[in-house]
KOLKOLKE-646348 format. One record per residue (C-alpha): y, x, z; residue number from 1; residue in one letter. Coordinates in pm, whole numbers, plus 50000, padded with zeros to 5 digits. Example, Ala and Ser with C-alpha at 12.3 -4.5 7.8 and 13.67 -1.06 7.14 Angstrom:
<pts>
y | x | z | resi | resn
49550 | 51230 | 50780 | 1 | A;
49894 | 51367 | 50714 | 2 | S;
</pts>
This chain:
<pts>
y | x | z | resi | resn
48547 | 52068 | 43780 | 1 | M;
48495 | 51727 | 43933 | 2 | K;
48524 | 51873 | 44282 | 3 | R;
48864 | 52018 | 44205 | 4 | V;
48988 | 51691 | 44063 | 5 | L;
48851 | 51506 | 44367 | 6 | F;
49050 | 51712 | 44618 | 7 | F;
49377 | 51741 | 44431 | 8 | K;
49512 | 51398 | 44541 | 9 | P;
49418 | 51469 | 44902 | 10 | L;
49590 | 51808 | 44890 | 11 | I;
49897 | 51648 | 44737 | 12 | L;
49913 | 51372 | 44999 | 13 | V;
49863 | 51619 | 45283 | 14 | T;
50135 | 51846 | 45147 | 15 | T;
50379 | 51557 | 45120 | 16 | I;
50296 | 51439 | 45473 | 17 | A;
50348 | 51785 | 45619 | 18 | L;
50674 | 51823 | 45434 | 19 | A;
50789 | 51482 | 45558 | 20 | F;
50698 | 51559 | 45918 | 21 | N;
50869 | 51898 | 45903 | 22 | S;
51193 | 51725 | 45803 | 23 | C;
51187 | 51488 | 46100 | 24 | Q;
51382 | 51577 | 46411 | 25 | N;
51260 | 51490 | 46760 | 26 | D;
51457 | 51164 | 46775 | 27 | D;
51289 | 51038 | 46459 | 28 | D;
50937 | 51138 | 46560 | 29 | A;
50684 | 50859 | 46564 | 30 | I;
50589 | 50767 | 46921 | 31 | Q;
50214 | 50746 | 46951 | 32 | R;
50204 | 50596 | 47301 | 33 | I;
50343 | 50244 | 47331 | 34 | S;
50577 | 50190 | 47625 | 35 | K;
50510 | 49821 | 47589 | 36 | E;
50138 | 49876 | 47646 | 37 | E;
50206 | 50099 | 47947 | 38 | V;
50419 | 49827 | 48104 | 39 | I;
50165 | 49557 | 48023 | 40 | K;
49883 | 49763 | 48176 | 41 | N;
50091 | 49806 | 48492 | 42 | Y;
50130 | 49428 | 48529 | 43 | T;
49753 | 49391 | 48488 | 44 | E;
49696 | 49641 | 48769 | 45 | I;
49949 | 49475 | 49001 | 46 | V;
49797 | 49132 | 48952 | 47 | H;
49439 | 49253 | 48995 | 48 | A;
49524 | 49450 | 49309 | 49 | N;
49708 | 49160 | 49474 | 50 | Y;
49425 | 48925 | 49378 | 51 | L;
49173 | 49154 | 49549 | 52 | N;
49398 | 49172 | 49856 | 53 | A;
49419 | 48792 | 49861 | 54 | Y;
49043 | 48748 | 49830 | 55 | N;
48983 | 48994 | 50112 | 56 | D;
49241 | 48812 | 50324 | 57 | A;
49054 | 48486 | 50262 | 58 | V;
48735 | 48655 | 50383 | 59 | A;
48926 | 48779 | 50690 | 60 | L;
49053 | 48428 | 50757 | 61 | K;
48696 | 48295 | 50737 | 62 | T;
48572 | 48561 | 50978 | 63 | A;
48852 | 48479 | 51222 | 64 | I;
48782 | 48105 | 51194 | 65 | T;
48415 | 48166 | 51270 | 66 | N;
48498 | 48385 | 51567 | 67 | F;
48756 | 48155 | 51724 | 68 | T;
48528 | 47853 | 51680 | 69 | A;
48250 | 48013 | 51887 | 70 | T;
48367 | 48347 | 52028 | 71 | P;
48101 | 48614 | 52064 | 72 | S;
48087 | 48992 | 52049 | 73 | Q;
47903 | 48979 | 51716 | 74 | T;
48161 | 48752 | 51551 | 75 | L;
48441 | 48956 | 51706 | 76 | F;
48300 | 49271 | 51544 | 77 | N;
48269 | 49089 | 51212 | 78 | E;
48635 | 48984 | 51229 | 79 | A;
48737 | 49344 | 51291 | 80 | K;
48530 | 49467 | 50998 | 81 | M;
48685 | 49200 | 50777 | 82 | A;
49032 | 49323 | 50880 | 83 | W;
48940 | 49680 | 50786 | 84 | Q;
48810 | 49561 | 50449 | 85 | T;
49129 | 49366 | 50389 | 86 | A;
49333 | 49679 | 50454 | 87 | R;
49140 | 49863 | 50183 | 88 | E;
49263 | 49638 | 49904 | 89 | S;
49613 | 49591 | 50044 | 90 | Y;
49678 | 49962 | 50101 | 91 | G;
49704 | 50049 | 49731 | 92 | T;
49955 | 49767 | 49668 | 93 | T;
50224 | 49957 | 49856 | 94 | E;
50302 | 50145 | 49532 | 95 | A;
50441 | 49818 | 49390 | 96 | F;
50725 | 49810 | 49642 | 97 | R;
51080 | 49948 | 49636 | 98 | F;
51169 | 49795 | 49298 | 99 | I;
51331 | 49470 | 49414 | 100 | D;
51021 | 49285 | 49303 | 101 | G;
50847 | 48981 | 49455 | 102 | P;
50708 | 49176 | 49751 | 103 | I;
51040 | 49301 | 49888 | 104 | D;
51331 | 49129 | 49716 | 105 | D;
51553 | 48905 | 49930 | 106 | E;
51282 | 48637 | 49935 | 107 | N;
50987 | 48874 | 49951 | 108 | G;
50720 | 48847 | 50222 | 109 | P;
50680 | 49221 | 50288 | 110 | E;
50812 | 49204 | 50644 | 111 | S;
50573 | 48914 | 50710 | 112 | L;
50277 | 49113 | 50578 | 113 | L;
50290 | 49479 | 50669 | 114 | N;
50588 | 49544 | 50898 | 115 | A;
50546 | 49808 | 51167 | 116 | W;
50572 | 49956 | 51426 | 117 | P;
50496 | 49652 | 51636 | 118 | L;
50616 | 49587 | 51991 | 119 | D;
50297 | 49451 | 52140 | 120 | E;
50453 | 49263 | 52429 | 121 | N;
50645 | 49048 | 52184 | 122 | F;
50313 | 48880 | 52099 | 123 | I;
50082 | 48904 | 52400 | 124 | D;
50015 | 49062 | 52735 | 125 | Y;
50018 | 49439 | 52765 | 126 | V;
49920 | 49683 | 53034 | 127 | D;
50140 | 49612 | 53337 | 128 | G;
50282 | 49288 | 53193 | 129 | A;
50010 | 49020 | 53209 | 130 | P;
50239 | 48730 | 53118 | 131 | T;
50428 | 48892 | 52831 | 132 | A;
50456 | 48762 | 52479 | 133 | G;
50485 | 48446 | 52275 | 134 | I;
50126 | 48354 | 52354 | 135 | I;
50192 | 48342 | 52727 | 136 | N;
50541 | 48191 | 52709 | 137 | N;
50442 | 47829 | 52709 | 138 | T;
50780 | 47713 | 52842 | 139 | A;
50986 | 47848 | 52549 | 140 | T;
50714 | 47800 | 52287 | 141 | Y;
50505 | 47501 | 52395 | 142 | P;
50373 | 47449 | 52042 | 143 | T;
50264 | 47725 | 51806 | 144 | L;
50301 | 47679 | 51430 | 145 | S;
50333 | 47878 | 51109 | 146 | K;
50702 | 47801 | 51081 | 147 | S;
50766 | 47911 | 51439 | 148 | L;
50585 | 48241 | 51408 | 149 | L;
50754 | 48318 | 51076 | 150 | E;
51096 | 48244 | 51227 | 151 | S;
51028 | 48477 | 51519 | 152 | L;
50932 | 48772 | 51300 | 153 | N;
51184 | 49053 | 51361 | 154 | E;
51390 | 48813 | 51574 | 155 | D;
51603 | 49026 | 51804 | 156 | G;
51476 | 49359 | 51667 | 157 | G;
51280 | 49510 | 51381 | 158 | E;
50988 | 49590 | 51613 | 159 | K;
50954 | 49226 | 51715 | 160 | N;
50676 | 49167 | 51464 | 161 | I;
50505 | 48833 | 51513 | 162 | S;
50280 | 48801 | 51205 | 163 | V;
50104 | 49006 | 50939 | 164 | G;
49823 | 49259 | 50925 | 165 | Y;
49937 | 49447 | 51234 | 166 | H;
49983 | 49136 | 51447 | 167 | A;
49623 | 49046 | 51363 | 168 | I;
49518 | 49405 | 51430 | 169 | E;
49674 | 49396 | 51778 | 170 | F;
49511 | 49063 | 51858 | 171 | L;
49171 | 49198 | 51754 | 172 | L;
49186 | 49544 | 51911 | 173 | W;
49458 | 49525 | 52175 | 174 | G;
49654 | 49826 | 52290 | 175 | Q;
49502 | 50169 | 52236 | 176 | D;
49534 | 50300 | 52589 | 177 | L;
49279 | 50578 | 52557 | 178 | T;
49369 | 50942 | 52500 | 179 | A;
49331 | 51061 | 52138 | 180 | P;
49051 | 51293 | 52251 | 181 | S;
48843 | 50988 | 52346 | 182 | A;
48829 | 50896 | 51977 | 183 | N;
48844 | 50524 | 52056 | 184 | L;
49059 | 50241 | 51920 | 185 | P;
49194 | 49959 | 52134 | 186 | G;
48937 | 49802 | 52362 | 187 | Q;
49042 | 49437 | 52385 | 188 | R;
48741 | 49232 | 52506 | 189 | P;
48632 | 48934 | 52300 | 190 | Y;
48647 | 48732 | 52622 | 191 | T;
49026 | 48725 | 52584 | 192 | D;
48950 | 48441 | 52342 | 193 | F;
48697 | 48259 | 52561 | 194 | V;
48809 | 47972 | 52782 | 195 | D;
48791 | 48092 | 53139 | 196 | G;
48740 | 48450 | 53022 | 197 | G;
48972 | 48748 | 53057 | 198 | T;
49346 | 48713 | 53017 | 199 | G;
49526 | 48380 | 53025 | 200 | A;
49598 | 48122 | 52755 | 201 | N;
49281 | 48196 | 52563 | 202 | Q;
49323 | 47876 | 52359 | 203 | D;
49671 | 47979 | 52247 | 204 | R;
49544 | 48327 | 52160 | 205 | R;
49281 | 48172 | 51935 | 206 | R;
49543 | 47947 | 51778 | 207 | E;
49787 | 48234 | 51728 | 208 | Y;
49521 | 48446 | 51557 | 209 | L;
49426 | 48162 | 51322 | 210 | N;
49789 | 48099 | 51229 | 211 | I;
49841 | 48467 | 51147 | 212 | C;
49532 | 48467 | 50925 | 213 | A;
49652 | 48154 | 50749 | 214 | D;
49998 | 48302 | 50688 | 215 | L;
49844 | 48620 | 50549 | 216 | L;
49671 | 48427 | 50273 | 217 | T;
49985 | 48221 | 50207 | 218 | D;
50198 | 48528 | 50145 | 219 | H;
49940 | 48709 | 49935 | 220 | L;
49885 | 48395 | 49728 | 221 | S;
50259 | 48394 | 49656 | 222 | Y;
50237 | 48750 | 49522 | 223 | L;
49933 | 48673 | 49309 | 224 | V;
50116 | 48378 | 49157 | 225 | N;
50423 | 48589 | 49082 | 226 | Q;
50220 | 48845 | 48885 | 227 | W;
49952 | 48633 | 48721 | 228 | K;
49955 | 48598 | 48338 | 229 | P;
50249 | 48390 | 48213 | 230 | N;
50403 | 48370 | 48562 | 231 | A;
50782 | 48368 | 48576 | 232 | T;
50821 | 48710 | 48734 | 233 | Y;
50555 | 48874 | 48521 | 234 | R;
50720 | 48741 | 48205 | 235 | N;
51057 | 48862 | 48335 | 236 | Y;
50914 | 49209 | 48396 | 237 | F;
50751 | 49226 | 48055 | 238 | L;
51078 | 49131 | 47889 | 239 | N;
51290 | 49392 | 48066 | 240 | L;
51432 | 49677 | 47863 | 241 | D;
51134 | 49911 | 47841 | 242 | Q;
51307 | 50205 | 48006 | 243 | D;
51428 | 49978 | 48287 | 244 | V;
51072 | 49859 | 48347 | 245 | A;
50939 | 50216 | 48338 | 246 | L;
51207 | 50320 | 48585 | 247 | K;
51090 | 50050 | 48825 | 248 | K;
50727 | 50161 | 48789 | 249 | I;
50817 | 50524 | 48856 | 250 | F;
51050 | 50432 | 49143 | 251 | T;
50785 | 50242 | 49339 | 252 | G;
50543 | 50532 | 49310 | 253 | A;
50794 | 50808 | 49386 | 254 | I;
50964 | 50641 | 49682 | 255 | V;
50629 | 50564 | 49843 | 256 | L;
50473 | 50909 | 49811 | 257 | V;
50785 | 51121 | 49865 | 258 | Y;
50962 | 50926 | 50137 | 259 | S;
50790 | 50624 | 50289 | 260 | E;
50442 | 50776 | 50311 | 261 | L;
50515 | 51145 | 50357 | 262 | A;
50807 | 51107 | 50598 | 263 | I;
50807 | 50766 | 50765 | 264 | E;
50433 | 50718 | 50799 | 265 | R;
50305 | 51071 | 50844 | 266 | V;
50573 | 51325 | 50935 | 267 | N;
50748 | 51112 | 51198 | 268 | V;
50420 | 51053 | 51379 | 269 | A;
50331 | 51423 | 51354 | 270 | L;
50654 | 51543 | 51512 | 271 | Y;
50670 | 51265 | 51774 | 272 | N;
50300 | 51305 | 51858 | 273 | Q;
50301 | 50938 | 51947 | 274 | D;
50021 | 50693 | 51873 | 275 | Q;
50281 | 50416 | 51855 | 276 | E;
50415 | 50573 | 51535 | 277 | D;
50080 | 50537 | 51361 | 278 | E;
50068 | 50271 | 51094 | 279 | H;
49749 | 50113 | 51230 | 280 | S;
49755 | 50244 | 51583 | 281 | C;
49547 | 49972 | 51752 | 282 | F;
49241 | 50009 | 51528 | 283 | S;
49272 | 50383 | 51455 | 284 | D;
49269 | 50295 | 51086 | 285 | N;
49580 | 50497 | 50997 | 286 | T;
49383 | 50764 | 50810 | 287 | H;
49270 | 50494 | 50566 | 288 | R;
49625 | 50359 | 50528 | 289 | D;
49748 | 50705 | 50430 | 290 | I;
49472 | 50771 | 50179 | 291 | R;
49501 | 50427 | 50024 | 292 | L;
49878 | 50448 | 49988 | 293 | N;
49839 | 50780 | 49811 | 294 | L;
49569 | 50637 | 49584 | 295 | Q;
49797 | 50347 | 49498 | 296 | G;
50053 | 50591 | 49359 | 297 | V;
49783 | 50765 | 49157 | 298 | I;
49663 | 50430 | 49022 | 299 | N;
50012 | 50349 | 48898 | 300 | V;
50063 | 50687 | 48733 | 301 | Y;
49720 | 50708 | 48572 | 302 | Q;
49701 | 50341 | 48475 | 303 | G;
49364 | 50282 | 48639 | 304 | D;
49246 | 50026 | 48895 | 305 | Y;
48893 | 49896 | 48930 | 306 | G;
48775 | 49798 | 48582 | 307 | T;
49127 | 49828 | 48440 | 308 | I;
49198 | 50147 | 48249 | 309 | S;
49476 | 50152 | 47993 | 310 | G;
49766 | 50350 | 47853 | 311 | V;
49974 | 50488 | 48136 | 312 | S;
50273 | 50682 | 48255 | 313 | L;
50049 | 50987 | 48241 | 314 | E;
49992 | 50931 | 47867 | 315 | N;
50365 | 50902 | 47805 | 316 | L;
50439 | 51219 | 48002 | 317 | V;
50161 | 51415 | 47832 | 318 | R;
50302 | 51319 | 47494 | 319 | E;
50651 | 51422 | 47604 | 320 | S;
50570 | 51743 | 47792 | 321 | N;
50209 | 51861 | 47795 | 322 | F;
50264 | 52138 | 48050 | 323 | N;
50451 | 51911 | 48289 | 324 | L;
50171 | 51655 | 48268 | 325 | A;
49930 | 51927 | 48379 | 326 | N;
50159 | 52016 | 48668 | 327 | E;
50169 | 51653 | 48782 | 328 | V;
49791 | 51632 | 48773 | 329 | N;
49759 | 51956 | 48968 | 330 | E;
49998 | 51814 | 49230 | 331 | A;
49791 | 51495 | 49252 | 332 | I;
49470 | 51691 | 49308 | 333 | V;
49641 | 51909 | 49570 | 334 | D;
49786 | 51608 | 49757 | 335 | A;
49448 | 51435 | 49767 | 336 | K;
49266 | 51747 | 49884 | 337 | Q;
49515 | 51824 | 50159 | 338 | K;
49531 | 51463 | 50275 | 339 | T;
49152 | 51439 | 50286 | 340 | N;
49143 | 51762 | 50487 | 341 | A;
49335 | 51604 | 50779 | 342 | T;
49141 | 51513 | 51091 | 343 | L;
49010 | 51161 | 51146 | 344 | I;
49129 | 50958 | 51331 | 345 | P;
49494 | 51029 | 51270 | 346 | F;
49595 | 51029 | 51637 | 347 | D;
49367 | 51329 | 51691 | 348 | M;
49526 | 51509 | 51396 | 349 | A;
49879 | 51475 | 51536 | 350 | I;
49816 | 51503 | 51911 | 351 | Q;
49917 | 51869 | 51939 | 352 | D;
50206 | 51864 | 51695 | 353 | G;
50283 | 52049 | 51371 | 354 | P;
50217 | 52400 | 51504 | 355 | T;
49857 | 52328 | 51598 | 356 | S;
49568 | 52392 | 51359 | 357 | I;
49516 | 52023 | 51287 | 358 | E;
49888 | 51951 | 51285 | 359 | G;
49939 | 52225 | 51027 | 360 | A;
49693 | 52045 | 50801 | 361 | K;
49895 | 51725 | 50834 | 362 | V;
50213 | 51918 | 50761 | 363 | K;
50051 | 52067 | 50450 | 364 | A;
49955 | 51718 | 50336 | 365 | A;
50315 | 51601 | 50382 | 366 | V;
50444 | 51892 | 50174 | 367 | E;
50183 | 51824 | 49905 | 368 | A;
50282 | 51456 | 49889 | 369 | M;
50646 | 51551 | 49849 | 370 | Q;
50564 | 51804 | 49579 | 371 | L;
50370 | 51531 | 49402 | 372 | M;
50674 | 51303 | 49430 | 373 | G;
50902 | 51575 | 49292 | 374 | S;
50668 | 51628 | 48998 | 375 | N;
50662 | 51255 | 48928 | 376 | L;
51042 | 51258 | 48934 | 377 | N;
51044 | 51543 | 48681 | 378 | A;
50796 | 51346 | 48471 | 379 | A;
51031 | 51049 | 48467 | 380 | A;
51319 | 51275 | 48366 | 381 | Q;
51111 | 51412 | 48079 | 382 | S;
51113 | 51057 | 47942 | 383 | L;
51488 | 51023 | 47987 | 384 | G;
51453 | 50815 | 48305 | 385 | I;
51666 | 50902 | 48608 | 386 | T;
51542 | 50784 | 48948 | 387 | I;
51818 | 50703 | 49195 | 388 | D;
</pts>
């Protein structure tokens, strides 16, 4: 008898709750996933990722300072390794672009950080032109400085890149003049930086490299400060209309994976079969750029980065459309698998074009990236968000 009396209130409450829920329409349904928390988690990821990129750039600057102070093959190799490490943390930040944010608004430093392709002879000597470049033009540019090199970036053409990751890359590796089959990056000798060594103006080359490293940390520090807790831009972003903020988050991810990465960075190089179209053509690091860019999109969608793991776009989509969420995840897995199946280094994967065995793998990766982007677009639409 007591057992019956004990359960009656619970049965009554449950019945009322079910009846109440059955009377609700979809518009009145209680949202279990907080858009506010999704947006907040995104800002945490952006800040943490830029902070890691800044710290790695500081380590790169230190390695370059050590090398230019007393050039040696060992310190040259360490500077190169530090550049590769710095690319690891920066690569995933590309998913924060294309939203008119601090990286690429009208005052953003994007073109001073990661612009490419780079016309090598704008900076230094190249094969067949031993006196080319800013470094060797002592008459026009007698004094090198941060302000000068910044002002020259993209001066007279978008390939006239004077600073950033790829300027440093070129200075460390030099032109990649070997055939893809040789599986070698650029072979610049460290003696290009030794007084009386190879090349001319070794002192200016050292100075130029140090300035570029210094500028890299300046620009990344700016981004860290824009996204840190209580910063002006971060507060602005957190106070946007929630759907506007979510649209920006989706847009950065979709534009990168569907267009910038799949087409500009991979497909163009595949069809042109030209090493110059590779993102990191001097160091043969393009395969890492591609994989990191893709991972950056996944980080944004899944709400994970390093030790950060919070409510995400994926959670919102799963709540809105369970089957679509599964389709997005399947597309993510497929894009990663097909990208990881492409030959390393990238110039070997593209050397025989899209109809070759290796080229077909690259083409499949491109198609998988675009399918992933299309699925992300459908996911946004499921939340009532239209991507332009």
